[in-house]
Structure formats: C-alpha cells, structure tokens
C-alpha positions as CSV (number, residue, x, y, z in Angstrom):
1,M,2.8,-24.2,7.2
2,S,2.6,-21.7,10.1
3,L,5.1,-19.0,10.5
4,N,7.4,-18.7,13.4
5,P,7.5,-15.0,14.3
6,K,10.1,-15.4,17.0
7,L,12.4,-17.1,14.4
8,I,11.5,-14.4,11.8
9,R,12.4,-11.7,14.3
10,K,16.1,-12.7,14.3
11,D,16.3,-11.4,10.7
12,F,15.5,-7.9,11.8
13,P,18.4,-6.0,13.4
14,I,16.0,-3.5,15.0
15,F,14.5,-6.3,17.2
16,Q,18.0,-7.6,18.0
17,K,18.8,-4.1,19.3
18,N,15.7,-4.0,21.4
19,D,14.0,-7.4,21.9
20,N,11.2,-5.8,24.0
21,L,10.1,-3.5,21.2
22,I,6.5,-4.1,20.3
23,Y,6.1,-2.6,16.8
24,F,2.4,-2.3,15.8
25,D,2.8,0.3,13.1
26,S,3.6,-1.8,9.9
27,A,0.6,-0.3,8.1
28,A,2.6,3.0,8.0
29,T,6.0,1.3,7.2
30,S,7.4,-2.2,8.0
31,Q,10.7,-2.9,9.5
32,K,13.3,-4.4,7.3
33,P,15.2,-7.8,7.5
34,I,18.9,-8.1,7.3
35,Q,18.5,-9.6,3.8
36,V,17.0,-6.4,2.4
37,I,19.5,-4.2,4.2
38,E,22.5,-6.2,3.0
39,A,21.1,-6.2,-0.5
40,V,21.0,-2.3,-0.7
41,A,24.4,-2.1,1.0
42,D,25.9,-4.7,-1.5
43,F,24.6,-2.7,-4.4
44,Y,26.5,0.4,-3.3
45,R,29.5,-1.6,-2.3
46,K,29.7,-3.7,-5.4
47,F,27.6,-2.5,-8.3
48,N,27.0,1.2,-7.8
49,A,26.5,2.8,-11.4
50,N,23.9,4.3,-13.4
51,V,21.5,2.0,-15.2
52,H,20.6,1.6,-18.9
53,R,23.2,4.3,-20.0
54,G,26.6,2.6,-19.8
55,V,28.3,-0.2,-21.8
56,Y,30.9,-0.8,-19.2
57,R,30.7,-3.8,-17.0
58,L,29.7,-2.0,-13.7
59,S,26.8,-0.3,-15.5
60,V,25.7,-3.6,-17.1
61,E,25.7,-5.3,-13.7
62,A,23.7,-2.5,-12.2
63,T,21.1,-2.7,-15.0
64,E,20.8,-6.4,-14.5
65,A,20.2,-6.1,-10.8
66,Y,17.5,-3.3,-11.5
67,E,15.7,-5.1,-14.2
68,G,16.1,-8.4,-12.3
69,S,14.1,-6.9,-9.5
70,R,11.5,-5.7,-11.9
71,R,11.0,-9.4,-13.0
72,K,10.7,-10.5,-9.4
73,V,8.0,-8.0,-8.7
74,A,6.1,-9.0,-12.0
75,Q,6.3,-12.7,-10.9
76,F,5.1,-11.8,-7.4
77,I,1.9,-10.2,-8.5
78,N,1.5,-12.4,-11.6
79,A,1.9,-9.8,-14.2
80,A,1.9,-10.9,-17.8
81,N,5.4,-9.7,-18.2
82,S,8.0,-7.5,-16.5
83,R,7.2,-4.5,-18.8
84,E,3.8,-4.1,-17.0
85,V,5.8,-3.0,-13.9
86,V,6.8,0.6,-13.5
87,F,9.1,1.6,-10.7
88,V,8.0,4.9,-8.9
89,R,8.7,6.3,-5.4
90,N,5.5,4.9,-3.7
91,T,1.7,4.1,-4.0
92,T,1.1,7.8,-4.0
93,E,3.2,8.6,-7.1
94,A,1.9,5.6,-8.9
95,L,-1.8,6.9,-8.4
96,N,-0.7,10.5,-9.3
97,L,0.8,9.0,-12.5
98,V,-2.4,7.3,-13.4
99,A,-4.6,10.2,-12.5
100,H,-2.5,12.7,-14.5
101,S,-2.0,10.5,-17.6
102,I,-5.5,9.2,-17.8
103,G,-7.5,12.1,-16.2
104,I,-5.7,14.9,-18.2
105,N,-4.5,13.3,-21.4
106,Q,-7.2,10.7,-22.2
107,M,-10.4,11.7,-20.5
108,K,-12.5,14.4,-22.2
109,K,-13.4,17.4,-20.1
110,G,-16.3,16.9,-17.8
111,G,-15.7,13.1,-17.4
112,K,-16.6,11.1,-14.4
113,I,-14.3,9.5,-11.8
114,V,-15.7,7.2,-9.1
115,L,-14.0,6.6,-5.8
116,T,-15.2,5.3,-2.4
117,M,-15.5,7.0,0.9
118,M,-12.9,4.6,2.5
119,E,-10.0,5.8,0.3
120,H,-6.5,7.0,1.6
121,H,-5.8,10.7,0.7
122,S,-3.4,9.2,-2.1
123,N,-6.4,7.9,-3.9
124,I,-8.5,11.2,-3.6
125,V,-6.3,14.2,-3.9
126,P,-4.7,13.3,-7.3
127,W,-8.1,12.8,-8.8
128,Q,-9.3,16.2,-7.2
129,L,-6.3,17.9,-8.8
130,V,-7.0,16.6,-12.3
131,S,-10.7,17.3,-11.9
132,K,-10.0,20.8,-11.1
133,I,-8.0,21.2,-14.3
134,M,-10.4,19.1,-16.5
135,N,-13.8,19.9,-14.8
136,H,-14.3,16.1,-14.1
137,R,-17.0,15.0,-11.7
138,I,-16.1,12.9,-8.7
139,E,-18.6,10.6,-7.0
140,Y,-18.1,8.4,-4.1
141,I,-19.5,4.9,-3.2
142,P,-20.2,5.0,0.7
143,F,-19.5,2.4,3.3
144,D,-22.0,1.2,5.9
145,G,-21.8,1.1,9.7
146,E,-20.0,-2.2,9.7
147,G,-17.3,-0.9,7.5
148,Y,-18.4,-2.5,4.1
149,L,-18.8,-0.7,0.8
150,D,-22.6,-0.3,0.0
151,L,-22.6,-1.9,-3.2
152,S,-26.5,-1.6,-3.4
153,V,-25.8,2.0,-4.9
154,A,-22.7,1.2,-6.9
155,D,-24.3,0.6,-10.2
156,K,-26.1,3.8,-10.1
157,I,-22.9,5.7,-9.1
158,L,-20.8,3.9,-11.7
159,R,-23.1,4.8,-14.7
160,D,-21.2,6.7,-17.3
161,A,-17.9,6.5,-15.2
162,D,-14.5,6.7,-17.0
163,V,-12.5,5.6,-14.0
164,F,-13.2,3.6,-10.8
165,S,-10.4,3.9,-8.4
166,F,-10.6,2.1,-5.2
167,V,-8.7,0.6,-2.1
168,H,-8.1,-3.1,-1.8
169,A,-7.8,-3.0,2.0
170,S,-8.6,0.0,4.1
171,N,-5.9,1.4,6.1
172,V,-8.3,2.5,8.9
173,L,-11.3,0.1,8.7
174,G,-9.2,-2.9,7.8
175,T,-11.8,-4.0,5.3
176,V,-10.7,-6.2,2.5
177,N,-12.9,-5.4,-0.5
178,D,-13.8,-7.9,-3.1
179,V,-11.6,-6.4,-5.7
180,K,-12.3,-9.0,-8.4
181,L,-16.0,-8.1,-8.1
182,L,-15.2,-4.2,-8.2
183,C,-13.1,-4.6,-11.2
184,R,-15.9,-6.5,-13.0
185,M,-18.4,-3.9,-12.0
186,A,-16.1,-1.1,-13.4
187,H,-15.7,-3.0,-16.7
188,D,-19.4,-3.6,-17.0
189,H,-19.8,0.2,-17.0
190,G,-17.0,0.8,-19.4
191,A,-14.7,2.3,-16.6
192,L,-10.9,1.6,-16.1
193,A,-10.4,-0.2,-12.7
194,V,-7.5,1.3,-10.5
195,V,-6.6,-0.6,-7.3
196,D,-4.8,1.0,-4.3
197,A,-3.0,-2.1,-3.0
198,A,-0.7,-0.6,-0.4
199,Q,-2.3,-2.6,2.3
200,S,-2.8,-5.8,0.4
201,V,0.3,-6.7,-1.6
202,P,2.5,-6.9,1.4
203,H,0.0,-9.0,3.4
204,M,-1.8,-11.5,1.2
205,P,-1.5,-13.2,-2.3
206,V,-2.3,-10.7,-5.0
207,D,-2.8,-11.9,-8.6
208,V,-3.4,-8.9,-11.0
209,R,-4.6,-11.1,-13.8
210,D,-7.0,-13.1,-11.6
211,I,-8.3,-9.6,-10.2
212,G,-8.7,-8.3,-13.6
213,C,-7.6,-4.8,-12.7
214,D,-6.2,-2.2,-15.2
215,F,-3.8,-0.7,-12.8
216,L,-2.6,-1.5,-9.4
217,A,-0.4,0.4,-7.1
218,F,1.7,-0.4,-3.9
219,S,4.8,0.6,-2.0
220,G,8.1,-1.2,-1.3
221,H,8.5,0.2,2.3
222,K,5.3,-1.5,3.6
223,M,6.5,-4.9,2.3
224,L,9.9,-5.1,4.2
225,G,11.6,-3.1,1.4
226,P,13.3,0.3,1.4
227,T,11.5,3.7,1.3
228,G,11.3,5.6,-1.9
229,I,10.6,2.6,-4.1
230,G,7.1,1.6,-5.3
231,V,5.2,0.0,-8.2
232,L,2.6,0.9,-10.7
233,Y,1.2,-2.3,-12.5
234,G,-0.6,-1.6,-15.7
235,R,-1.9,-3.6,-18.5
236,Y,0.8,-3.3,-21.2
237,E,-1.6,-1.9,-23.9
238,L,-2.9,0.8,-21.5
239,L,0.6,1.8,-20.6
240,D,1.7,1.9,-24.2
241,G,-1.0,4.2,-25.1
242,M,-0.5,6.6,-22.1
243,E,1.4,9.9,-22.1
244,P,4.3,10.1,-19.6
245,F,3.8,11.7,-16.2
246,M,7.3,13.4,-16.0
247,G,9.8,14.3,-18.7
248,G,13.6,14.3,-18.7
249,G,16.4,11.8,-19.2
250,E,16.0,8.0,-19.8
251,M,12.3,8.3,-20.7
252,I,13.0,9.4,-24.3
253,K,14.4,7.7,-27.5
254,E,14.9,11.0,-29.3
255,V,14.9,14.8,-28.3
256,H,14.8,17.4,-31.0
257,L,14.3,21.3,-30.5
258,D,10.8,20.9,-31.5
259,R,9.6,17.4,-30.3
260,S,10.6,14.2,-28.5
261,V,10.0,10.6,-28.9
262,W,9.2,8.7,-25.9
263,N,11.0,5.5,-24.8
264,D,9.3,2.1,-24.6
265,V,7.2,0.9,-21.7
266,P,7.9,1.0,-18.8
267,W,10.9,3.2,-19.2
268,K,9.1,6.2,-20.6
269,F,7.5,6.5,-17.1
270,E,10.8,6.4,-15.2
271,A,12.3,9.8,-16.0
272,G,15.8,10.5,-14.6
273,T,18.0,8.3,-12.4
274,P,15.7,6.0,-10.6
275,N,16.1,4.6,-7.0
276,I,18.3,1.7,-8.3
277,A,19.3,0.7,-4.7
278,G,15.7,0.8,-3.6
279,A,14.6,-1.5,-6.5
280,V,17.3,-4.0,-5.7
281,G,16.2,-3.8,-2.0
282,L,12.5,-4.4,-3.1
283,G,13.6,-7.4,-5.1
284,A,15.2,-8.8,-1.9
285,A,12.0,-8.1,0.0
286,V,10.0,-10.1,-2.6
287,D,12.5,-12.9,-2.2
288,Y,11.9,-12.9,1.6
289,L,8.2,-12.8,1.5
290,R,8.1,-15.5,-1.3
291,G,10.3,-17.6,1.0
292,L,7.7,-17.2,3.8
293,G,4.8,-17.9,1.3
294,M,2.1,-15.2,1.0
295,E,-0.7,-17.6,2.1
296,N,1.3,-18.2,5.3
297,V,1.6,-14.5,5.8
298,R,-2.1,-13.9,5.4
299,T,-2.9,-16.8,7.8
300,H,-0.6,-15.5,10.4
301,E,-1.9,-12.0,10.3
302,H,-5.5,-13.2,10.2
303,M,-4.7,-15.0,13.4
304,L,-3.3,-12.0,15.0
305,T,-6.1,-9.7,14.0
306,A,-8.7,-12.2,15.4
307,K,-6.8,-12.2,18.6
308,A,-6.4,-8.4,18.7
309,L,-10.2,-8.0,18.3
310,E,-10.8,-10.7,21.0
311,L,-8.6,-9.0,23.5
312,L,-9.7,-5.4,22.7
313,A,-13.5,-6.5,23.1
314,E,-12.6,-7.7,26.7
315,L,-11.8,-4.2,27.7
316,K,-14.3,-1.6,28.8
317,H,-14.6,1.7,26.9
318,V,-13.2,0.4,23.7
319,K,-14.8,1.2,20.4
320,I,-13.5,-0.8,17.4
321,Y,-14.0,0.4,13.7
322,G,-14.4,-1.8,10.8
323,P,-15.8,-5.4,10.2
324,E,-16.4,-7.6,13.2
325,N,-15.4,-10.7,11.1
326,P,-11.6,-11.0,11.1
327,K,-11.8,-12.9,7.9
328,H,-12.9,-9.8,6.2
329,R,-10.0,-7.7,7.5
330,C,-6.3,-7.1,6.8
331,G,-3.9,-7.0,9.6
332,L,-4.9,-3.9,11.6
333,V,-7.4,-2.7,14.0
334,A,-8.4,1.0,14.5
335,F,-10.1,1.8,17.8
336,N,-10.7,4.5,20.5
337,L,-10.4,4.0,24.3
338,G,-13.0,6.0,25.9
339,D,-12.4,9.7,25.6
340,I,-8.6,9.4,25.7
341,H,-7.2,11.3,22.8
342,P,-5.4,8.9,20.4
343,H,-2.3,11.0,20.6
344,D,-2.2,10.8,24.4
345,L,-2.9,7.0,24.3
346,A,-0.1,6.6,21.7
347,T,2.3,8.4,23.8
348,Y,1.3,6.4,26.9
349,L,1.9,3.2,24.9
350,D,5.1,4.4,23.6
351,N,6.3,4.8,27.3
352,H,5.7,1.2,27.5
353,G,7.5,0.1,24.4
354,I,4.6,-0.2,22.1
355,C,4.5,1.6,18.9
356,V,1.1,2.3,17.4
357,R,-0.2,5.0,15.0
358,A,-2.5,7.9,16.2
359,G,-4.5,10.4,14.0
360,H,-6.6,10.3,10.9
361,H,-4.1,8.0,9.0
362,C,-4.4,10.1,5.9
363,A,-8.0,9.1,5.7
364,M,-9.9,12.1,6.9
365,P,-13.2,11.2,5.1
366,I,-13.4,7.8,6.9
367,H,-13.1,9.7,10.2
368,T,-15.6,12.3,9.4
369,R,-18.1,9.6,8.3
370,L,-17.5,8.0,11.6
371,G,-17.8,11.2,13.5
372,L,-14.2,11.2,14.7
373,S,-11.3,13.4,14.7
374,A,-8.8,10.7,15.1
375,S,-8.4,6.9,16.1
376,T,-5.6,4.6,17.4
377,R,-4.4,2.1,15.0
378,A,-2.4,-1.1,15.8
379,S,-1.2,-2.9,12.7
380,F,0.6,-6.4,12.5
381,F,3.1,-8.2,10.2
382,V,5.1,-11.4,10.2
383,Y,7.3,-10.5,13.1
384,N,4.5,-9.9,15.5
385,T,3.3,-12.4,18.2
386,V,0.3,-13.3,20.3
387,E,2.4,-12.5,23.4
388,E,2.8,-9.0,22.2
389,L,-0.9,-8.7,21.9
390,E,-1.4,-9.8,25.6
391,I,1.1,-7.3,26.7
392,F,-0.8,-4.7,24.6
393,Q,-4.1,-5.5,26.4
394,E,-2.3,-5.3,29.8
395,V,-0.9,-1.8,29.1
396,L,-4.3,-0.7,27.8
397,K,-5.8,-1.8,31.1
398,K,-3.3,0.3,32.8
399,A,-4.2,3.3,30.5
400,V,-7.8,3.1,31.7
401,K,-6.6,3.5,35.3
402,F,-4.0,6.0,34.5
403,F,-6.5,8.3,32.4
404,K,-9.1,7.7,35.1
405,L,-11.8,6.4,32.8
406,A,-14.9,5.6,34.9
C-alpha cells in the first residue's frame, strides 16, 4: 500500500496553519500529528500524576499510561519484553548511559572501543569522555569516497575490541549500514554491539532481535513524538548486570546511610520523575506509525530520496554526498551548491518557504573527511511530496542565478 502524504498532512496542525510550508528537516526533528499532540494534552488534562509512587486512582492511571507506552515501544522494535526498554531523554542520553555504565563500570582500564568515521557527535563524545577517565583506546572504521564503510579493514580494527558502537543510518551521508552484519562482526570479536538508530527507527522497520544488537538507541522527537523522550533498548541480562547512570528517587529499592539497593530493570535507569507525558506522546506516535506501516514509510521515503537525487543531479554546480544508489540511503540528501555557503543557501530557501538544515549536522568528522566546513541537508518524512521536491529544484535554480554562479 502506498502512502498518501496529502491526506497525512491533514493530521499535522503546522501544515494546516501554513499549507505552503515545505519542511525538509525531519532528520533534525519531525513535525507532530494531532494524535500525538492530543495524547500529551489529554494526559495533563485527565491523568496528570506521578508514576509508580501512588496508590490512588490518578497515579495508577498515569502509571498504566506510562508503562503502556513502554509496551508499545517494545513491540515496535520487537524487544523480547518491555523491561528491555529504558526511557531516556533522547538518543544522546541513551548512548551516554551505555558509555558510562559499560565504559567505566565494566571495562578494565586501557580497553578498546571501536567506532566509525560516520558517527554523529553523540556516538563519539560520550566514548571520548569515558576513555579520558579510563585510558581506553578508540579506533575508527573509515568510510570510502562513495559513503560506505570500508569493511576490508574492519576485522583488523575490531581485534581485541570491547565495544563496537556504530550508526545504523548516517545523518549526513544517508548511508544505511548493514547493522546485522556489523553486530555479527562485533560478536565474532567478543565485543558488545551498540547501535545508534536515531535515523532508522523512525523511517524503516527495525527488529532488534533480528539485528542481534546488544543495545540500540533512538529519539521520540524524530519519529513524530514529543521532544525530551527517547529510548535505550538493551538485552535484559546486560541491563540487569549494569550499574545505573544516575542516582536518586525511583531507581532504588532501599536507601541506607552507607549503601543503596537498586530497583529492577528498567526502572533502575530512570532516576527521578520521568517525562511521563512525553512517553505517552511517544506511545501515540508509535500507534500512528504502525497504522501507516513501517514498510510503507520506508517505500515512500525511498521514492522521495530517489526523486531528490534525480532532480538535484539535473542542476549544475551541485555536489551530492553519500551513496548514489537510493536503496542504500535513508530519507535525506546532503549536498552543496557551488560555492554558496550552506547557511546562505538555507536562508535563501527559507525566504521561499523551504526548511532545510545547514552546517556540519553534529558530524564534524564526516565533513573533515570530505574536506568540507558544512553542507546543506534536505530530509524527508511521511508528509512530504514529489511536488515539494519539484518546487525545491526550481528554487535552487533561482538560487544559482541569485548568487551568480557561473
């Protein structure tokens, strides 16, 4: 079944307010359907209470809504059970949690962490922080000129690794990595496999048991959900053996003056009052995406990406980054238009009602590898259309004339 983005757009108040808005920045954050907005509002109107801590009806209802969303998320990614789902603020916090709990509390000093050169800063900086404390080594698997990981050197780099943490879909190159293969390679070398799925879970079917990962992180705000809510999936036995990242209320069973006893998984990782309304909104976003069908979401975005690559390739002065084959991409395209600075181009596009991202997209090592200071990125979701891409191309043609490119 193909998606009807014009019909889908009717669910999004922001497009009702401005029907001519062309929003090509969903890789940064997605727009929110009314179903998600109302789910959050209804929680505050009808069920607002703290979770887990009250025996009165309102608190019980809030807890049921919160834990119901955890079950929805677990089903969405095919976790073995909902206790493998930890609610966090975002992908960044999830990766920091793993880096801290594994890199400091479980790895011996001088251990080895392997990343790739196509990582978002959120999957580099946390490992650098723990390595500075623990004197761990970090090594990187490079990517080639076409935007693919150079797996010819992977086995050598993975030798003696304790952790292999890598992106599922690059937020700059668009490359969709073979995470099942990468997880298997990690395990063949005795390393834990950690997946940054911020750009994949919202846009394609993701099955954590089929992938075989040990941990997987993603954000709610990129998948039609609210900001401030994210997910860390972890295999139960691993989570159960990990020390918590933060301490405080809720994550304990007992507190004595000289010691504390942690709560069960996943609650021992959810210190303090969580983002209850955000979790409820995330549950509504999961319902919405499941209603569309993730295979259909992926098919629609593949069509848009292929069309975007086609239309951009027709323009003079355009340099596109990442795989040429749209089947190997997620729903985004990063490019440069001649010597126009991406910030200037993004401002010009904004004046024509088109929202794109400009900069290094929190992925400076990718841009350094490509010899760039910045790029322009257009990213797509279920509410985008081919007609919008055609308008995008026409405005870029005008930009060529406006900036007087030869």
